[in-house]
Each structure stands twice: as C-alpha cells, then as structure tokens.
C-alpha positions as CSV (number, residue, x, y, z in Angstrom):
1,M,-3.6,0.1,0.2
2,L,-6.3,-1.1,2.5
3,T,-9.0,-1.4,-0.2
4,P,-12.4,-3.2,0.2
5,L,-10.8,-6.2,-1.6
6,V,-7.9,-6.4,0.8
7,E,-10.3,-5.8,3.7
8,S,-12.5,-8.7,2.6
9,Q,-9.4,-11.0,2.7
10,I,-8.7,-10.4,6.4
11,P,-11.3,-12.7,7.9
12,D,-10.2,-15.6,5.7
13,Q,-6.5,-15.0,6.7
14,M,-7.5,-14.8,10.4
15,K,-9.1,-18.3,10.1
16,T,-6.2,-19.7,8.0
17,H,-3.5,-18.5,10.4
18,G,-5.5,-18.6,13.6
19,M,-4.6,-15.0,14.4
20,D,-6.6,-11.9,15.4
21,R,-7.1,-9.1,12.9
22,D,-4.2,-6.9,14.0
23,T,-1.7,-9.8,14.0
24,V,-2.9,-10.9,10.5
25,I,-2.4,-7.4,9.1
26,R,1.0,-7.0,10.8
27,E,2.5,-10.5,10.3
28,V,0.8,-11.8,7.1
29,M,-0.4,-8.9,5.0
30,L,2.3,-6.4,5.7
31,E,5.1,-9.0,6.3
32,R,7.0,-8.1,3.1
33,Q,6.1,-4.4,3.3
34,P,9.2,-2.5,4.3
35,S,7.2,0.5,5.8
36,K,4.9,-2.0,7.6
37,E,2.0,0.3,6.7
38,F,-0.6,0.3,3.9
39,A,-0.4,3.2,1.5
40,T,-3.2,5.8,2.1
41,T,-5.5,7.5,-0.4
42,E,-4.0,10.8,0.7
43,Q,-0.5,9.6,-0.3
44,L,-1.7,8.4,-3.7
45,G,-3.7,11.6,-4.1
46,G,-0.7,13.7,-3.2
47,T,1.3,12.0,-5.9
48,A,-1.4,12.5,-8.5
49,I,-1.6,16.2,-7.5
50,F,2.2,16.6,-7.8
51,L,2.1,14.9,-11.3
52,C,-0.6,17.4,-12.4
53,S,1.5,20.3,-11.2
54,D,4.0,22.5,-13.0
55,A,6.7,20.9,-10.8
56,A,6.2,17.7,-12.7
57,T,6.2,19.1,-16.2
58,Q,9.4,17.4,-17.2
59,I,8.5,14.0,-15.8
60,T,7.5,11.7,-18.7
61,G,7.5,8.0,-19.3
62,T,8.5,6.8,-15.8
63,T,7.0,4.8,-13.0
64,I,6.5,6.4,-9.6
65,S,5.9,3.8,-6.9
66,V,3.9,4.8,-3.9
67,D,4.3,1.4,-2.2
68,G,6.3,1.9,1.0
69,G,9.3,0.1,-0.5
70,W,7.5,-3.0,-1.8
71,T,9.0,-2.8,-5.3
72,A,12.5,-2.2,-3.9
73,L,12.6,-5.8,-2.5
C-alpha cells in the first residue's frame, strides 16, 4: 500500500538507484509484487466490509491477504 511511510522512501530510493520516481516504483518497490500494483485503501476497506457482513459469519481464525500475491511468493 502506498502509505506516507512508503511515499517518504521514494526520494531516497531514487538517489540510491539513480532512477526517476516511476522507475523506482516499478523496478524497485514493486519488483517482487506479482500484481505490480500497490494495494488500495478501497481494496482493504472492501475486505473489511466483507468480513463484517453476514457472508463472512463462518470465517474464523484465518488470514486473508490483500497483497496482490506478495505472500504467495
């Protein structure tokens, strides 16, 4: 997720790798990310809403990753 913490790391990564912002995001920060995208607040919120709904009543004691495949690697 592109949080303020991640956002603040981009300039340092640009200097370290001698790359522009878009290249750093694509080739450094999202390199291991299978979806090649940051998760969004809407995606995380959608998962939270689902878990609060009747459709998720029988979901207990499990992890639901909203990470674009990161944990699958």
